[in-house]
C-alpha positions, 0 to 999 in steps of 0.5 A, spaced: 876 081 395 872 076 400 872 069 399 869 067 406 867 059 404 870 055 410 868 047 411 871 041 412 868 038 405 872 043 401 866 046 397 867 053 394 860 054 392 860 060 387 867 061 388 868 055 383 866 060 377 873 062 375 871 068 372 870 071 379 877 070 381 879 073 374 875 079 375 878 080 382 885 079 379 884 083 373 880 089 376 885 091 382 888 097 381 893 099 387 893 092 390 889 086 392 887 083 399 884 076 399 881 074 405 879 066 405 880 059 408 886 057 404 884 050 407 877 050 403 880 054 397 885 049 396 880 044 394 879 048 387 884 047 382 884 054 380 884 057 387 890 052 389 894 055 383 893 062 386 895 060 393 901 056 390 903 063 387 902 067 393 905 062 397 911 062 393 911 070 393 911 070 400 904 073 400 900 069 405 899 071 412 894 069 417 890 073 423 891 071 430 885 071 436 887 078 437 887 080 430 894 081 429 897 079 422 902 074 422 906 071 416 907 064 414 912 063 419 908 066 425 912 073 425 907 079 427 906 084 421 901 089 424 894 089 426 887 090 423 
């Protein structure tokens, strides 16, 4: 699920329609990977709650410049 909105204003645009998040979460059958800018998404209360949940479950990672997947502690977990 791509939520690629990134800007300094924190404007999430069409992602502010919380039905989009609901559809993504409820239609996933085997797993869900969300790709987006957490700093921008945190400006929206619904997305902020989702990110808080994902962080508590230790399910948030990032990519380095070489496309390697890092966990929130910066540990390598794989390559895209």
